[in-house]
C-alpha positions in Angstrom: -18.3 -18.0 -6.1 -14.7 -17.4 -5.2 -13.3 -13.8 -5.2 -10.6 -13.1 -7.7 -7.0 -13.2 -6.5 -6.6 -9.5 -7.1 -9.2 -8.8 -4.5 -7.4 -11.1 -2.1 -4.4 -8.8 -2.4 -5.9 -5.4 -2.7 -8.5 -5.5 0.1 -6.1 -6.5 2.9 -3.4 -4.1 1.7 -6.0 -1.3 1.6 -7.0 -2.1 5.2 -3.3 -2.1 6.3 -2.6 1.1 4.4 -5.1 3.1 6.4 -3.4 2.8 9.8 0.0 3.0 8.2 -0.8 6.4 6.7 -2.1 7.5 10.0 1.0 6.4 11.8 3.3 8.0 9.1 1.6 11.4 9.2 1.5 11.3 13.0 5.2 11.9 12.8 5.7 13.7 9.5 3.8 16.9 8.7 2.9 17.4 5.0 4.6 20.8 5.0 7.9 19.1 6.0 7.9 16.8 2.9 10.7 17.6 0.4 11.1 15.9 -3.0 14.6 16.2 -4.5 15.4 19.2 -2.4 12.2 21.1 -3.4 8.9 21.5 -1.6 6.1 20.2 -3.8 3.4 22.7 -4.8 0.7 20.4 -3.5 -1.6 21.1 -0.6 -1.6 18.9 2.5 -4.6 16.8 1.3 -2.6 16.0 -1.9 0.4 14.9 0.2 -1.9 12.7 2.3 -3.4 11.2 -0.9 0.0 10.5 -2.5 1.3 9.0 0.8 -1.7 6.7 1.0 -1.4 5.6 -2.6 2.3 4.9 -2.3 1.8 2.9 0.9 -1.1 1.0 -0.7 1.1 0.2 -3.7 3.8 -1.3 -1.5 1.4 -3.2 0.6 -0.4 -4.5 -2.5 2.9 -5.6 -4.0 3.7 -7.5 -0.9 0.3 -9.2 -0.9 0.5 -10.1 -4.6 4.0 -11.6 -4.1 2.6 -13.7 -1.3 -0.2 -15.0 -3.5 2.2 -15.6 -6.3 4.6 -17.8 -4.2 1.8 -19.5 -2.3 1.7 -23.2 -3.3 -1.1 -24.4 -5.5 -3.0 -27.7 -5.0 -0.8 -29.3 -7.6 2.3 -28.3 -5.6 0.9 -29.7 -2.4 -0.2 -33.0 -3.9 3.3 -33.8 -5.3 
């Protein structure tokens, strides 16, 4: 049974997002984050969560684009 293509994109992007968030928040403290000139009324854990979800979104988009442009069997046999 082959895993669905969505899993091929989401799982690797999830694994890459974990160290990316660690690296990001090693340099940026959640209290220093400013949105549109305002400090958000979110605790540090919420900022970490939003950061992780945004990075995962970008990594997932990259993985899905790679799967989309990857040649199929029909393309290779032509």
